[in-house]
N, C-alpha and C positions, 0 to 999 in steps of 0.2 A: 630334611626329608618331609614327605607329605604325611597326613594323618593315617592314610592307609599303610604306608611304610612302617610307621610307629606301631600300628596295630599288629601287623605281621611279625615284627621284631619281638614285641612284648609277648604275644601269644606263643610264639615258637620257643623262646627262652624259658618262659614259665612252664610250658608243657614238657620240655626236655629235662628240666630240673626235677619236676614232679615225677616223671617217669624214672629218672635215676634214683630218686629216693625210694620209690616203690620197688624197683628191681633190686635194690641193695638191702632190703629189709632182712632181718633174721641173723645178722652177724653176732655170734656168741663167743668166738675165740679167734685168735690171730690167723689160724688156717683159713677161716671164712673171710676175714677182713683182707688178707694179703693174697690168697690164692683161690678165692671163690670156691673153696671146698674141693678143688681139683676135679671138677665135674663138667667143665665146659666143652662144647662141641667145636670141631675144627673150624667151621665157617664163622662162628662167632669170635673165636680167638684170632682167626686170620684177619677179619675186619677190624678187630681191636688193635692188632699189630700195625695194620696200615694206618688207622686213624691216629694212633699214638705218634707215629712219625710225621704225619701230614701237618697237623695243627694249622693255626691261622698263618703261620710263617709261609706255608706253601702258597696261599692266596696272595698275601701281601708282599712277601719278599721275592718269591720266584717269578711272579708276573712282572714286578718292577725290575728284577735282574734281566729278564728277557727283553724288556723295553729298552734298557740301556746297553745291554751287552749281547743280546741275541740268544740263540738256542744252544750255544756250546756248553752251557751248564749241564746239559743232559748227560754228558759223558760221565759225570759223577756217579750215575746210576747204572752204567754199563756193566759193572762188576757184580751188581746185586743178584741176578739170577744164578750166577756161578756160586756166589757166597751162600745162597739159600740151600743149594744142593750139597755143598761141602758141610754146612752146619748140620743138615739132616743126617749125614753119615758119621759125624764126629761128635760135636759137643752136645747136641740134643739128647742122644741116648745116654750119655754120661750123666747129664743133669737129671733126666727123668728117673732113671733107675736109682740114683742116689737119694731121691726123695728129699731134696734140699729146698729151703725157702729162697735162698739167694745163690747166685752163681759162685760167689766167693766162699761159701761153705765147702764146696767141693775142693777148693785149693788147700784148705786145712787138712782134709783127709788125704790129699795127694802129697802135699809138702809139709807145711807147718803153720802154726798160728800166726806168726809175724807176716808170712806171705799173704794169708787171707786178710789180715788187718790192713796191710799196705794197699792191696788192690781195691778193697772195699772203700778205703779212704779216698783213693784216686777217683773212684766212681762218684762218691758223694761230692767231691769238689767239681768234677767235670759236669755232672748232670745238674748240680746246683747252680752252676754258672749258666748253662744253656737253658735251663728252665726259666731263668730270668728273661732271656730273649723271647722265649715262648710267650711269656706274659706281656712283654713289651709290644709285640706285634698287634694283638687285638686292642690293646690300650691306645695304640696309635690310631686305629680306626675310630675308636670312640672320641678321641680328641679332635679329629677332623670332623666327625659327625656332629658333635655337640658344642664344639668351640671351647672345650675345657682344656686345662693344662694337661700335659702328659702325666705329670706326677699324680694329679687327682684321679685320672682314669686308671692308672696302674694300681693305685691303692684300692679303688672301687672294684675292679675286676679281680684283683688278688684276694680281697676280703671275701667276696661272694663265692669264689671257687674254693677257698679254704673251708668255708662252712659246708659246701656241697660234698667235698671228698671226705671230710671227717666222718660224715654219717655213712656214706655208701660203701666204701671199700672197693675192692677189685671187682666184685660181682656187679656192682652198680656201674663201674667204669666200663666193663666189657659190654654189657647190654646197652648202655647209652651209646657206645661206639658203633654198635650195629645199626642203630637208627641214624646216627650222624653220617655214616658212610653212604647210606642211601641218599640222604639229602645232599651230601657233598658231591657225589657223582652228578646229581641233578644240577647242582650249582655250576659245576664245571662245564657241562654241555650248554647250560643256559648262557653263561658269560661268553662262551665260544660262539654260540649262535647269534647273540646280540651284537658282538663285535663285527661279525660278517654282515649282518643285516643293516648296520648303520654306516657302512662304507657307501659312498655315493653310487647311485645306480649306473653311472657311466663307467665305474671301475669294477671289473669282475673280480672274483676270488683269485683267479690266476694272475690278474694284473696286480692285485695286492701282494701276492707272494713274490712277483717279479720285483716290485719296489723293495720289499723286505730283503730279497736276495742281494740286490745291488747295494743296499745299505749295510750288508754284512750280517744281518740279523738271522739268517738261516744257516750260517756256517756252523757245522758241528764237528766234522772230521778234520781236526788239525793234527797231522801226523808228525809234527816237529818232535825230535828227541830231547829237546831242551827241558831241563828240570826246573827252570825258572819261569817258563811260559805257562800261564794258567790254562787249565781245561784242555789239555791235549788228549788225544786218543789214548796214549800210553799212561798218562796220569789217571785217566778215568778207569781203564781196564785194570791197572796194577794198584795204583793208590786208592781208587774207588773200591776195588775188591777188598783190600785190607781194611778200609773204613767200614764197609758193610759187614765183613766178618766180625769186626770188633763191636760194631753197634748192635747187630742182631744176636751175636753170640756171647758177648761179654758185658753188655749194658743191662743192668737190672730192670730198667723200664721195659725192655723187650723180653728178656728172659722170663720175667714174672708173668707175662702174658701166656707164653706157651707152656709154662709149668702148671698153668691152670687147666690144661687139657685133660680129658678123662682117660687118655691112654697115650702111649708113645706114638702110635699111628696118628691120632688126632693132632698131636703137637707138630709132627712132621708135615702133615697136610696143611696146617695153618701157615707154615712158612712157604711151602710150594705154591700156595694160593697167591702169596705176595710176589713170588718170583714171576708169575705170569702177568699180573695186573699193574705192578708198581711203575714199570718203565712206560707203558702206554699212558698211564695217568699223568706222569710228569711231562711227557711229550705234549699232551693236550693243554696242560696248564702253561707251559712255556710258549706254545704256539698262540695261546690266547693273549699272552703278553706281547708277542710280536704283532698280532693283529691290532692290539690297542695302539702300538707304535705307528702302524700304518694309518689307523683311524685318525690320529692326531696330525697327519699330514693334511687332512681335509677339514679338520675342525680346529679352531684356535685353542691351543693349550694355555694354561695360566703361565704368567711370566716366571713364577716360582711355584713348584708343586706344594711346598709347605705353606699353608695359609698363614700360619703364625709369622713366619719369616717375611712373607709378602706384606703382611700388615705392618711389620716392623720397618720394612723398607719404606713404605709410604709414610710412616710416622717420623723417621729420623732423617730421610733424605729430602732435599729441596723438591717441591712439586714440579718445577720445570725440568729438573734432571730425570725424575721418574717418568714424566711425560715423554721426554726425549728417548729414553731407553725403550719405553713401551711402543713408541712409534717405530723405532728401528726393528723391534721384535716382530711387530705385526707385518711390516713390509718384508722382512726376511721370511716369515712364515708364508706369505702370499707367493713369494718367489720360489720357495721350496715346493709349494703345492703345484705351481705351474710346471716346474721341472719334473715332479713326480708323475703328473698326468701325461706329460709329453713322453717320458720314458716308458710308461705303461703302454702307450699306444704304439711306439716305434720299436722299442727294445734295441736301439742302436747304441753302439759304444760311445759315439759323440754325445748323445743325450744322457748316457750314464755319467759321463764326465761332467756335464753341466749340472746334473742332479747332485753330484758329490760337492761341487763348488757351492751350490745353493744350500746344501745341508750343513757344510762347514760354516757358512756365513750365519745360518740360523743358530747353530750351537754357539758361535761367537757372541751373538747378541744376548743370549742367556748368560754367558760369561760376563757380559757388561753389567747385567743386573746384579750378579753376585759381587762383582768388584765394587759397584756403587754401594751396595749394602755394607761392605767392609770399610769403604771410605767414609761413609756416613757414620758408622760406628766410631771411627777414629776421631771424627770431629765432635761427636756428642759429648755432653758433660759426663755422662756415665755410660761409656761404651759397653757393648756386650762383651763378655769374656772371650778371649781368643781360644782357638781349638787346641788347648793344651792336653797332654795325655792325662786320662783319669787314672785313679789307683788301679782300676781293673785292667786298663790297657798296659800299664806299667808291668803288672804281674805277668801278663801273657805275652808281652812284647808286641802288642797290636798298635798300629799307627792310626790314631783317630782321624776320620775324614774332616778336612777343613770345612767342607759343605757337602752334604749328601741328603738328597730328598727322594732317593729311590723308593723308599718304603711308602711314600705318599702318593705314588702315581696311580696305582690300581684303586685305592679308596676314592680318590678324586674322580676317576672315570665312573665308578659305580654310582656315586651320589649325584653326579652331574647328568649322566646320559641314560642310565637304565630307567625303564618305565616305572611309574608309581606301582608300588606293591612288590615288584621284582627287586628293586633296590633294597627294600627292607628285608626280603627273603635272603638275598646274597649276604647282606650284613649279618643277618641272623645265622647263616651258615658259618661265617667267620667266627662269630662269637661262640657258637656252640662247639665248633671244632677246637677252638682255643681252650674252652672250659674242659672238654673231654681230654685233650692232651695234657693240660696242666694237672688235672686231677689224677691221671694215670702216673705222671712223673712224680708228683708229690707222694702218691701211694708207694711208689718204688723206693723213693728216698727214705720214707719212714720205715719201710721193710728192712733195708740195709742197716739203718741206724739201730733199729730194734734188735734184729737177729744177730748182726755182726758185732755190735758193740754193747748195747744195754744188757741183753740177756747173758752175754759172756763175762762182762766186767763189773756190772753193778748188781743185778738181781736175776740170777739164773732161773729161779723157780718162783715167780711172782703170782702165778695163778691166772686164769683166763680173764677175770674182771680187771685185775690190775694191768695185765699186758695190753688189753684192748684200750684202756684209758691212756697208758703211756704211748701207745701207737698213735692215738689221735692227737696227743700233745706234740709228738714229733712231727706229725703232719702239719700242725699249725706253725711250728718252728720253721720248717722248710718253706712254707708259704711266705712267711715274713722275710726269709732270706731271698726268695725269688723276687719279692718286691724291691728289695735293696739293689739287686743286680739289674732289674729292669729299669731302674732310675738312671743307670749308667749306659744301658745298651744303645740308646738312640744316637750316641755320639761316636759309634764305632763303624757305621756304614750299613750296607745292605744286610737286612736281618737274616736272609737265607745263607749268606756267606759267613756271617758272624757265628751262627750256631754250628756250622760245619767246622769252622776254625777252632772253636772251643773243643769239640770232640777230637779233632786231629791232634791236639796237644797231648792227649791222654790215651786215646783208644789203642794206638799201635803198641805201646808198651804193655798195656793190659792184655792185648791179644797175644803178645809174645810169651807171657807167662802161661796162658792157657795152651798155647802151642807146645810149650815144654811139657805141660802136664799130660797132654793127650798123645803127642807124637813121639815122645822120647821117654820110655818107661824107666830109664836109668837116671834121668835128670834129678839132681839133688835139691833139697830145700834151700841150701845156701846159694846154689847157682840160680835158682828162680828168684830169690829175694834180691841178691846183689845185681843180677841181670836186669830186674825191674828198675832199680835205681839208676843203673847205667843207661837204660833205654830212655828214661825221663831226662837225664842229663844230656844225652845226645840230641834229643828233640829240641831241648832248650837252646843248645849250642847252634844247631842248624837254623832255628827260627831267628836267633839273635844275630848271628854273624854271616848269614848268607841270604840270598834272595830266592831260595828254593820255594816252589809253590807249596801251599799247606797240605795238599793231598798227599804229597810224598812224605810228610811227617809220619803218617801211619806206617809206611814201609820202613822208614828209618828206625822208628821205635821198636817195631816187631822184630826186625832182623837183628838189631843190636842186643835186645833181650835174649833172643834165641841163641845167638853166637856166644855171648858172654856167659849165659847159663850153661851151655854145653862145655865151654872151656873151663869154667870153674868146677863143673862136675868131674871132668877128666883130671884136672889138677888135684882135686880132693881125693879121687880114687888112687892116684899115684902116691899121694902123701900117706894115705891109709896103708898102702902096701909096704911103703918104706918103714912106717911105724911098726907094722906087724912083723 
């Protein structure tokens, strides 16, 4: 980056951290630290809800996902507006009127202590895993930017964010998010505009969309009824609905935001605000990734997006072999460019067929580079480790990608082609969004740990000073845990997919418990608890023994919990009648 980029980056990050510290002053008890004194307005809470979900993953992972797979990821958000309306009518009133700190407190009042403990524990596990990916994404940007190792940047970003959130609490998080969202929207429109402006003048915006369409990058509405095919209309509307209901209704990182509202109406408005804006925002971000895909038809991309892997290829492979693959790559890129330009002019089927052939040949040359890297590793005295499953992927049943550099695409584009100053600003947006999201999630993890476990089982009446101290120590613990997960996250594939997979393993079952609590007044505590365990077991079985797409895990978990819970409630009632 240029000196101007560095100046913009440093000034922005320092300013936002200073503002967060200023906004978060005055915390005297855990009600201030965790819920901002329950005094926030709907627009501030709504922007914070949006910022907490966006994070740096949206910029790094979603744009890379659109580059490689197109717009179809948008279907994940199709259920979000419906979910917001449903939550405003159901869970939000229950939580707000109960005056709880965590969503899981309500479950103890409705069912029993063990149901609350189990659901809160599942939240801690799921959010603790996904917060590691949230930390990994901006650390990836830093590693590309500075040439540092991912491990060093993860520890640097994690350590600075831990210090920030320990002081500010939820009030600091919310007001910082308000500023972040204004800058994030500016960054989205900036990247979108630059991607259009840098397409060659002979190629219009309509031409660019035509190339993207013939490459399959604008496909969204896949109406296939298959449960194994990713990102279909039905998995988005149904599976996405369940995912959003669980995330915004049962995940403490979101519930804690709207519990900070000054009234029930303010809390409801904050969610409806997201119902209107979230899908258009995701559409623009995905379309930006698609435009970057078209952009690289007319500008030579790197042989490998991951600079570290490219450097390793040049180090371990014979120079003549690298030169041969690079020559093939450049020739294939030139052929793809010519085919794209011709198709953009004619829009004829025969030219579309020629474009597809050229695109396949280009993809094959990139495959040659990856294959050469693996061959060179095999001949090296100390080859790089194979893509074996990590302990994290074994636990969750995830298959590690043998080679995936999806998360490096957008950072490379930013640092290579954005004008001086603007590159620093966009990188600053990514950093700040990551810090805001990470701080909010660490704050929610500390809340659940403190309220659902420490105050119940260790020291129920420790006093304001003691409870604030323990809350900050718990924040530090979860920050360290996030760093550990982040060190594993890069081997699991696209960041935006990984974080949604993490949630889908847990969210459906948690949602099923809340559905029992709100929709079935006669549901028993035993039915809720054992239904929760049955739901988690069913999701594990589906994930392990089938190829069903992960969005459906949310439906499986919720339905199994609800059905088993009702069945055990009915069975318990019959048993009671017989005993009586």
